[in-house]
matplotlib code that plots the C-alpha trace (Angstrom):
import matplotlib.pyplot as plt

x = [-165.7, -163.7, -162.5, -158.8, -157.6, -154.6, -153.1, -151.3, -149.6, -147.5, -146.4, -144.1, -143.0, -141.2, -137.9, -139.8, -143.4, -143.6, -143.3, -146.9, -147.4, -144.2, -142.4, -143.9, -142.5, -145.2, -148.1, -148.4, -151.0, -152.4, -154.9, -156.4, -158.3, -160.2, -160.8, -162.5, -160.4, -161.8, -162.2, -159.7, -160.2, -157.1, -156.2, -153.8, -152.3, -150.2, -148.5, -146.2, -144.5, -143.7, -140.5, -138.2, -136.4, -138.8, -138.6, -140.8, -142.2, -143.8, -145.7, -147.5, -148.0, -150.8, -152.5, -150.9, -147.5, -148.0, -149.3, -146.3, -144.0, -145.4, -143.2, -143.2, -140.4, -139.2, -137.9, -135.5, -137.7, -136.5, -134.1, -133.4, -137.0, -137.7, -140.7, -142.2, -142.0, -143.8, -146.5, -146.8, -147.0, -149.7, -151.7, -151.3, -152.4, -155.5, -156.2, -155.9, -158.7, -160.9, -160.5, -161.2, -164.5, -165.2, -164.5, -166.7, -169.5, -169.9, -169.7, -167.9, -169.5, -166.9, -163.7, -162.7, -159.6, -158.6, -158.9, -156.7, -154.1, -153.9, -153.5, -150.7, -149.0, -148.7, -147.7, -144.9, -143.1, -143.4, -146.9, -150.1, -153.5, -156.3, -159.4, -162.5, -163.5, -165.0, -164.9, -168.0, -170.3, -169.0, -166.4, -169.2, -171.3, -168.5, -167.2, -170.8, -171.6, -168.5, -169.3, -172.8, -172.3, -168.6, -168.6, -167.9, -167.0, -163.6, -163.2, -160.5, -159.7, -157.5, -155.7, -153.9, -151.9, -151.5, -149.2, -151.6, -154.9, -154.1, -155.2, -158.2, -159.5, -162.2, -163.9, -164.4, -166.5, -167.2, -165.6, -167.7, -166.5, -169.0, -167.6, -165.0, -163.5, -161.1, -158.7, -157.7, -154.0, -154.6, -155.6, -152.1, -149.5, -145.8, -145.7, -147.8, -149.9, -148.4, -150.8, -149.5, -145.9, -145.8, -145.7, -149.0, -150.3, -146.9, -147.0, -144.8, -145.3, -143.2, -142.2, -139.4, -138.0, -139.6, -136.4, -134.3, -136.3, -139.6, -140.9, -142.1, -144.7, -146.1, -148.0, -147.6, -149.2, -148.1, -145.2, -142.9, -139.9, -136.7, -138.5, -136.3, -138.0, -135.9, -136.2, -134.0, -134.1, -132.4, -132.9, -133.2, -135.8, -133.2, -130.5, -131.8, -128.4, -129.3, -130.8, -132.8, -134.0, -136.6, -138.9, -141.9, -144.9, -148.3, -151.4, -154.2, -157.4, -155.7, -154.2, -151.5, -148.0, -146.7, -143.1, -141.4, -138.1, -136.8, -135.2, -132.6, -132.8, -130.5, -131.7, -134.7, -137.4, -136.0, -137.9, -136.9, -137.8, -138.1, -139.3, -139.9, -139.9, -137.6, -135.4, -137.2, -140.7, -140.9, -140.7, -143.2, -143.3, -141.0, -142.9, -141.9, -142.2, -140.7, -138.8, -139.8, -138.7, -136.1, -137.3, -138.7, -139.8, -143.4, -145.3, -148.7, -150.7, -154.2, -156.8, -160.0, -161.8, -164.6, -163.5, -165.2, -167.8, -171.5, -171.6, -169.3, -171.0, -169.5, -166.0, -167.2, -165.2, -165.7, -166.2, -163.1, -161.2, -162.4, -161.4, -157.9, -157.3, -158.3, -156.3, -153.2, -153.3, -152.5, -149.1, -149.2, -146.1, -148.4, -152.1, -153.9, -156.9, -158.7, -160.4, -162.9, -160.8, -162.9, -166.2, -164.6, -160.9, -160.9, -162.7, -159.7, -161.7, -162.4, -158.7, -157.6, -160.2, -159.4, -155.7, -156.4, -158.5, -155.8, -153.1, -152.9, -152.0, -149.8, -147.7, -146.3, -146.9, -146.7, -149.9, -150.6, -153.9, -155.6, -158.0, -161.7, -164.4, -164.8, -161.2, -162.2, -158.5, -158.1, -154.8, -156.0, -155.2, -152.0, -150.6, -150.9, -149.6, -146.5, -146.9, -145.0, -145.3, -147.8, -149.5, -152.8, -151.8, -148.6, -146.9, -144.3, -142.8, -142.8, -140.8, -142.4, -145.6, -146.4, -148.9, -150.7, -152.9, -155.3, -157.4, -161.0, -161.8, -163.7, -166.7, -168.2, -167.4, -163.7, -163.2, -162.6, -159.2, -158.3, -158.9, -157.3, -154.2, -153.9, -154.5, -151.1, -149.4, -151.0, -150.0, -146.4, -146.3, -147.5, -145.1, -142.3, -143.7, -143.8, -140.1, -139.3, -140.9, -143.5, -145.5, -148.5, -150.2, -152.6, -154.5, -156.3, -158.5, -161.7, -164.5, -165.0, -165.6, -168.1, -170.4, -173.9, -176.4, -177.0, -173.7, -173.8, -171.1, -168.9, -168.8, -166.1, -163.7, -164.7, -164.0, -160.7, -159.0, -160.5, -159.1, -155.6, -156.2, -157.3, -154.3, -151.7, -153.4, -153.9, -154.7, -156.6, -158.4, -159.4, -161.8, -164.3, -166.9, -169.9, -170.3, -170.0, -167.9, -168.3, -166.0, -166.4, -165.5, -162.5, -163.6, -162.2, -164.0, -166.9, -167.5, -167.0, -164.1, -163.9, -166.9, -165.3, -166.5, -163.0, -160.1, -158.6, -155.8, -154.5, -158.0, -157.2, -159.2, -159.2, -160.9, -162.6, -162.8, -164.7, -163.7, -166.0, -166.8, -164.1, -166.3, -168.9, -172.5, -173.2, -175.2, -177.5, -175.8, -177.6, -176.7, -175.6, -174.5, -170.9, -170.6, -168.9, -169.2, -171.3, -171.6, -173.1, -170.4, -167.6, -164.5, -160.9, -159.0, -155.7, -153.7, -150.8, -148.4, -146.3, -142.5, -140.4, -141.2, -145.0, -147.4, -150.7, -152.0, -154.3, -157.0, -159.2, -161.8, -162.7, -164.9, -163.4, -164.6, -162.6, -165.3, -164.2, -166.6, -164.8, -161.6, -160.2, -156.9, -155.3, -152.6, -150.3]
y = [93.6, 90.8, 91.8, 91.7, 90.5, 91.9, 89.9, 91.7, 89.2, 90.2, 87.3, 87.6, 84.0, 82.3, 80.4, 77.4, 77.3, 73.6, 72.3, 73.1, 69.9, 70.0, 73.0, 76.0, 79.3, 81.8, 82.0, 82.1, 84.4, 84.4, 86.9, 86.8, 89.9, 90.6, 94.1, 95.6, 98.1, 99.3, 96.3, 94.3, 92.0, 92.3, 89.7, 90.5, 87.6, 88.3, 85.7, 86.3, 84.4, 86.5, 84.9, 83.9, 85.4, 86.5, 86.8, 88.7, 87.4, 90.2, 90.0, 92.9, 92.2, 91.3, 88.0, 86.5, 87.5, 85.9, 82.7, 82.7, 82.4, 79.1, 76.5, 72.9, 72.5, 76.1, 77.2, 79.8, 82.7, 82.6, 79.6, 80.3, 79.5, 76.6, 75.1, 78.5, 79.4, 76.1, 77.2, 80.6, 79.0, 76.7, 79.7, 81.5, 78.4, 78.2, 81.9, 81.3, 78.8, 81.1, 84.0, 81.9, 81.0, 84.6, 85.7, 82.9, 84.2, 80.7, 81.7, 79.4, 76.4, 75.2, 76.6, 73.3, 73.0, 76.6, 76.3, 73.2, 75.1, 77.9, 75.5, 73.6, 76.9, 77.2, 73.6, 73.7, 70.5, 68.5, 68.5, 67.0, 68.3, 65.8, 67.9, 67.9, 71.6, 73.9, 77.7, 78.4, 80.9, 84.4, 83.6, 82.2, 85.3, 87.7, 85.9, 85.4, 89.0, 90.1, 87.8, 89.1, 92.9, 93.6, 94.9, 93.1, 94.0, 93.3, 89.9, 88.6, 85.0, 84.9, 81.8, 81.4, 78.6, 77.7, 74.9, 74.1, 74.2, 73.7, 75.9, 78.2, 80.5, 83.0, 84.8, 88.5, 90.9, 94.6, 94.4, 91.5, 88.0, 85.9, 82.4, 80.5, 77.1, 75.1, 72.2, 70.5, 69.7, 66.0, 66.4, 67.7, 65.1, 65.2, 63.3, 62.6, 59.4, 56.3, 56.1, 59.4, 58.3, 55.5, 56.5, 56.1, 56.4, 56.2, 56.5, 57.4, 59.8, 61.3, 64.9, 64.9, 62.2, 58.9, 57.0, 59.1, 59.3, 59.4, 61.3, 59.4, 61.1, 59.9, 61.2, 61.2, 63.2, 66.8, 68.2, 65.2, 66.8, 66.1, 64.2, 63.6, 62.7, 59.8, 57.1, 54.0, 52.3, 49.9, 47.2, 44.4, 44.4, 43.2, 45.7, 49.2, 50.8, 54.2, 57.1, 60.2, 63.1, 65.7, 68.4, 68.1, 70.4, 70.8, 69.7, 72.2, 71.5, 68.6, 67.0, 65.5, 66.4, 65.4, 64.3, 64.0, 62.7, 62.4, 59.1, 59.0, 56.0, 55.2, 51.8, 51.6, 48.9, 48.0, 47.2, 49.4, 48.8, 51.4, 52.2, 55.7, 57.1, 58.4, 56.9, 57.1, 57.3, 54.2, 53.1, 52.0, 48.5, 47.8, 49.0, 49.0, 50.6, 50.0, 52.6, 53.6, 51.2, 52.1, 53.7, 50.9, 48.6, 47.8, 48.4, 48.2, 50.9, 51.1, 53.8, 54.6, 57.7, 59.0, 57.0, 59.3, 58.6, 59.3, 62.5, 64.7, 63.3, 59.8, 58.6, 55.2, 54.2, 50.5, 50.1, 52.1, 49.7, 46.8, 48.5, 49.4, 45.9, 44.3, 46.8, 46.0, 42.4, 43.7, 44.8, 48.2, 50.4, 53.2, 54.0, 57.1, 58.4, 60.9, 63.1, 63.2, 61.2, 62.4, 64.2, 67.5, 68.1, 70.4, 68.0, 66.4, 63.6, 62.1, 61.6, 58.9, 56.5, 57.1, 56.5, 53.4, 52.0, 52.8, 51.0, 47.9, 50.1, 52.6, 49.8, 48.7, 51.2, 54.9, 57.0, 59.8, 61.6, 64.6, 67.2, 66.7, 69.2, 67.7, 68.4, 72.1, 73.1, 72.4, 72.0, 68.6, 67.4, 69.3, 68.5, 64.8, 64.4, 65.8, 66.0, 67.5, 71.0, 73.2, 70.0, 71.0, 70.1, 68.3, 65.7, 62.9, 60.2, 56.5, 54.5, 55.3, 56.8, 60.4, 61.1, 64.4, 65.4, 68.3, 70.4, 70.7, 73.5, 74.1, 76.1, 77.2, 80.9, 80.1, 77.7, 80.2, 81.6, 78.2, 76.3, 78.9, 78.9, 75.2, 75.4, 77.1, 74.7, 71.6, 72.6, 73.2, 70.0, 67.8, 69.5, 68.4, 64.8, 64.7, 65.8, 63.1, 60.5, 59.2, 56.3, 56.6, 59.6, 59.3, 62.2, 61.9, 64.5, 64.7, 65.9, 64.4, 66.2, 63.5, 61.7, 60.4, 60.4, 63.3, 64.9, 65.5, 66.8, 69.6, 72.2, 74.3, 71.4, 70.3, 73.8, 74.2, 70.8, 68.4, 70.1, 69.7, 66.1, 65.6, 67.5, 65.6, 62.2, 61.6, 57.8, 57.7, 60.3, 58.9, 61.1, 60.2, 62.6, 60.4, 57.5, 54.4, 53.0, 54.4, 54.0, 55.7, 54.5, 56.3, 59.9, 62.8, 66.2, 64.8, 62.0, 58.2, 57.2, 53.5, 51.3, 48.0, 47.2, 46.3, 46.1, 49.2, 49.3, 52.8, 54.2, 57.8, 59.1, 59.3, 56.9, 58.5, 56.0, 57.2, 55.3, 56.8, 53.6, 53.8, 53.7, 56.5, 55.5, 54.6, 56.6, 55.6, 55.3, 56.3, 54.6, 56.8, 56.1, 57.0, 54.7, 51.3, 50.0, 51.0, 49.5, 50.5, 48.8, 49.6, 49.1, 49.9, 49.6, 47.8, 49.2, 47.3, 49.5, 47.5, 47.6, 48.0, 44.5, 45.1, 47.5, 46.8, 48.7, 46.5, 47.6, 45.5, 47.0, 44.8, 44.7, 44.2, 40.5, 39.9, 40.1, 41.7, 44.5, 45.6, 44.9, 46.5, 47.0, 49.7, 48.8, 51.1]
z = [119.1, 120.8, 124.2, 125.1, 128.5, 130.4, 133.2, 136.0, 138.3, 141.3, 143.4, 146.4, 146.9, 149.7, 149.1, 150.6, 151.4, 151.2, 154.7, 155.7, 157.6, 159.7, 161.0, 159.2, 160.5, 160.3, 157.9, 154.1, 152.7, 149.1, 147.7, 144.3, 143.1, 139.9, 138.7, 135.7, 133.7, 130.4, 128.2, 130.3, 133.3, 135.5, 138.0, 140.8, 142.8, 145.9, 148.1, 151.0, 153.8, 156.8, 158.2, 155.3, 152.4, 149.6, 145.8, 143.4, 140.1, 138.1, 134.8, 133.4, 129.7, 127.3, 127.7, 124.6, 125.8, 129.2, 127.6, 125.3, 128.2, 129.4, 127.8, 129.1, 131.6, 131.3, 134.7, 133.4, 134.3, 137.9, 138.3, 142.0, 142.8, 140.5, 142.4, 143.0, 139.3, 138.4, 140.8, 139.2, 135.7, 137.0, 138.3, 135.0, 133.1, 135.3, 134.7, 131.0, 131.1, 133.1, 130.8, 127.8, 129.3, 130.1, 126.5, 125.3, 127.6, 129.0, 132.6, 135.0, 136.6, 139.1, 140.7, 142.3, 140.0, 140.6, 144.3, 144.2, 142.1, 144.6, 147.5, 145.6, 145.0, 148.7, 149.4, 146.9, 146.2, 149.4, 150.7, 149.4, 150.4, 150.7, 149.9, 147.7, 148.1, 145.5, 145.8, 143.8, 145.5, 145.0, 142.3, 140.2, 140.7, 139.9, 136.8, 135.4, 136.0, 134.1, 131.3, 131.0, 131.7, 131.4, 135.0, 138.2, 141.8, 143.3, 144.8, 147.1, 148.0, 151.0, 152.1, 155.4, 156.8, 160.5, 161.7, 164.5, 162.6, 158.9, 156.0, 155.9, 153.1, 152.7, 149.8, 150.2, 148.0, 148.6, 152.0, 153.3, 154.0, 152.1, 152.5, 154.6, 154.4, 156.5, 155.7, 158.9, 159.6, 159.4, 155.7, 154.8, 154.1, 153.6, 150.4, 147.3, 147.6, 146.2, 143.3, 142.0, 141.7, 139.2, 135.5, 133.7, 130.1, 128.5, 124.7, 121.7, 118.8, 116.0, 116.1, 113.5, 111.2, 112.1, 111.4, 113.7, 116.9, 118.9, 121.8, 124.8, 127.1, 130.4, 133.4, 137.2, 140.1, 140.6, 142.6, 142.9, 144.5, 142.6, 139.9, 136.9, 133.6, 132.5, 129.8, 129.6, 126.2, 123.9, 121.3, 123.8, 126.6, 129.1, 128.1, 128.2, 128.0, 126.5, 128.5, 127.6, 129.8, 129.2, 130.7, 133.0, 132.8, 134.3, 132.4, 132.2, 134.1, 135.7, 138.8, 136.5, 135.6, 132.2, 131.3, 127.9, 126.6, 123.0, 122.1, 119.4, 117.1, 114.2, 112.9, 110.5, 111.1, 114.5, 117.7, 120.6, 124.2, 126.9, 130.4, 131.8, 135.3, 138.0, 140.7, 144.0, 142.5, 140.3, 136.7, 134.1, 132.6, 129.7, 126.6, 122.9, 119.4, 116.0, 114.0, 110.5, 107.8, 105.2, 102.0, 99.8, 102.6, 103.4, 106.7, 108.3, 110.1, 111.6, 111.7, 113.5, 114.8, 117.0, 120.0, 122.5, 125.2, 124.6, 126.7, 128.8, 131.9, 131.4, 130.7, 129.6, 126.5, 126.7, 122.9, 122.2, 124.5, 122.4, 119.2, 120.5, 121.8, 118.5, 116.5, 118.5, 117.3, 113.8, 115.2, 113.4, 113.1, 114.1, 114.6, 113.3, 115.4, 113.2, 115.8, 118.6, 120.9, 123.9, 124.2, 125.4, 125.2, 128.2, 130.5, 132.3, 133.8, 130.4, 129.4, 131.9, 130.8, 127.2, 127.7, 129.8, 127.0, 124.4, 126.4, 124.2, 121.2, 123.1, 124.7, 121.3, 118.6, 117.7, 118.2, 115.6, 116.4, 114.8, 116.1, 115.9, 116.8, 120.2, 121.1, 120.9, 120.4, 124.2, 125.9, 127.1, 123.6, 123.0, 126.5, 125.9, 122.3, 120.7, 117.0, 114.0, 112.6, 114.4, 115.7, 114.0, 110.4, 109.6, 107.5, 107.7, 105.4, 106.1, 103.5, 100.1, 101.6, 102.5, 105.3, 105.8, 108.7, 108.1, 110.6, 109.5, 111.9, 115.1, 114.0, 110.7, 111.2, 111.8, 108.9, 106.0, 107.2, 108.6, 105.4, 103.3, 105.3, 104.9, 101.1, 100.7, 103.1, 101.5, 98.0, 99.0, 101.0, 98.2, 95.8, 98.1, 98.3, 94.5, 94.3, 96.9, 94.7, 97.2, 95.7, 98.0, 99.6, 102.5, 104.1, 107.4, 109.0, 111.0, 108.8, 105.3, 102.1, 101.2, 103.6, 103.9, 106.8, 109.1, 108.3, 104.6, 102.2, 103.4, 100.6, 102.2, 102.3, 98.8, 97.4, 99.3, 99.3, 96.9, 93.8, 95.4, 96.1, 92.5, 91.1, 93.1, 92.9, 96.6, 97.0, 100.2, 102.4, 105.8, 107.9, 110.7, 112.1, 111.1, 113.4, 111.2, 108.4, 104.8, 101.8, 98.4, 95.0, 93.6, 92.9, 90.9, 90.5, 92.6, 90.2, 90.4, 88.1, 88.9, 89.6, 90.8, 94.3, 95.7, 93.2, 91.6, 89.1, 88.7, 89.4, 88.6, 91.7, 95.4, 97.8, 100.8, 103.7, 106.8, 110.0, 112.5, 114.4, 117.0, 120.0, 120.0, 119.9, 116.2, 113.8, 110.9, 107.5, 104.3, 101.0, 98.1, 94.5, 95.2, 98.2, 97.6, 101.2, 104.2, 107.7, 111.1, 113.2, 115.6, 113.6, 112.6, 109.4, 108.8, 105.9, 104.4, 102.3, 99.9, 99.7, 96.5, 95.3, 95.4, 93.8, 95.7, 98.8, 100.8, 103.2, 105.5, 107.9, 110.8, 113.9, 117.3, 117.2, 114.0, 111.3, 108.0, 107.1, 103.9, 102.0, 98.9, 97.0, 95.0, 92.5, 90.5]

ax = plt.figure().add_subplot(projection="3d")
ax.plot(x, y, z, "-o")
ax.set_aspect("equal")
plt.show()
């Protein structure tokens, strides 16, 4: 039986605990205690400042209810103490990650991130602690013991600040002090380092109607006092006359704070320019995107997948950088990345390198990713990308084309309910697309119904979704998951229905095009009778969707150095 987790959080917070490096009046204490109670693991966090007015933040609800309160930028829980509430939410967010690991019986390897969160709760909005500490000894033991046996002793972590000495903290278990650490005063600074101020990794995605607006998201360091998430934008790079503001929120497992703003756009097929940032902290370069074309007009998009590194121990995504740079030269309206962006979605150190490599695409086009098995449903993915619907499966319309993203599930035991839930949604969504009169239907997902090599056909997906693809005449299904390029002949009911290698006139079937060569180490393809094209290459596909005066969809798959691996057309 799956354990439930209850969080009891009692925090007595100072109006301002920020000025640790200057004229702190008295000490700030923080204690975190774990206690076993039935099937629950209760955490009690207490913080107090002895010389100033205090406030209390109290949550005593189920775990899911607590998590449900954590909305990006939501400071309404206790508006008088905005920065303190952000700190509380950060601690709860960190606790969520720990409990997920406990329930998964994975143990905990490292509490460095958690230690930093607690310290930042104390420092508030002004100070920055320069430290590379990890609280690992007794916490590791306690959490691992709970995971294995369901029982654990009480543990306290006490943090004290001293304006003469700095910050010290100790771990205590069963009445004994087992570990002690000290951060000297000269390691506590008044401001965040300069390299944490300037916006990084700005990118654009669609949340609602692609004609009417986009969402811009970018990153900075944490705790920038008075930071306003602002975007200046317009249709000329030297006249950014429109403004938009939005929320800021903390990324999980991260030293990063995210910022978002929604830009309203009214002109179809128009290039907009924007820069994001905040006065006093700096602004990004001027970046751009194009709005969706009017119905009946043509457009181009790119697609690739499996852009991740070779292992969680490396953030080397050199090949992905080459693919992204080459794809950007096609000047796509948007780029689909069909899963496995990074090796582990919850390993925060993997995301910056990925986003750096994606910069050529993010600087000038919309990014629309989907979940892969390596994202692991982690907040690392959902923090960084704002997507339609529930963000796991969704759809949107571009001109005469209808695009659908599907979620192929995390693990085999979880797929049944997940796939069944999407069957109802997918059928309803395709009915609406049919009523709308969409000429082209493109589905992208991570795992493919049909594939060769060491990841063969997926019978669950074939049984759940392929009959729906056949019924509604889906033109193109674009997965990844296998680490090379593979394209089928048009298929219906599991059979090839058109045998031309590259030109299809009303083929009466769906083409399955795997684009898994986005940067991950390549696999070994295996030929099969239903495969029209196969290549063990890093690659991306460029898809040209015709306007009202054309009837032919064109696809070219290229290597980063410009070689054409495959090309085909579909006319109707």
